[in-house]
N, C-alpha and C positions, 0 to 999 in steps of 0.2 A: 214381657221378659222375665225371666226368672233367675238368670245366673250372668257370670261374667263373659261366656260363650254368646249369649244374646247381646250384650253391650258391644262386643267386638264385630259381630255381623253388622249391627247398626252404624257403630264407627267406620267400618269398611266402605260400605254403600255411600253414606252421607260425604266421607271423605273423597269421593270421586269428583264433587260437585265445585266445580271452578270458583275459586275466592274462598271457599271455606279453610279457615285457619285453626279453629279449635273447635272439638267436639266433646262436651261432657254429657256423658250418659249413665244413667242409674236404672239398674234393675230393681232396687229396694225402692225407689221412688216413682219409678216409671216416667221418668222426665229426661228430656233431650234439650240441650241449650247449644247452638249453634253460633260460632264467633266468626266474622267473616271480615276480609278486607274491603267489601263493597256489599251492594245489594246482592240478595240471593233470592231468588224466586221460591215462595213458599211451595209451590205445587212441586218444584223439583226436590225439596226435602221431603216431603209427604211420599213422593213417589219412591225416593231412596227407602225410606224406611218399610215401605210395602214391599220393595223389593227383597230387603232382608227378611222379610216373612212377618211383620208386625203391622199393627194399625196404629197410625197417630192423628193427632188433632191440633190444629193451632189453637194457643191459648194466648 
């Protein structure tokens, strides 16, 4: 990710996952933090980031 457009693309994809309440994504740091109302499948988040055109790893 290199810009605000990149951040928006990730937010839009991850935001479609059921239960996601907040998405903090930073192109500057390369970090994504997802806050949810309940359990969210890590694989679903990784797939959403991939769908946005980026690669992610769980840390």
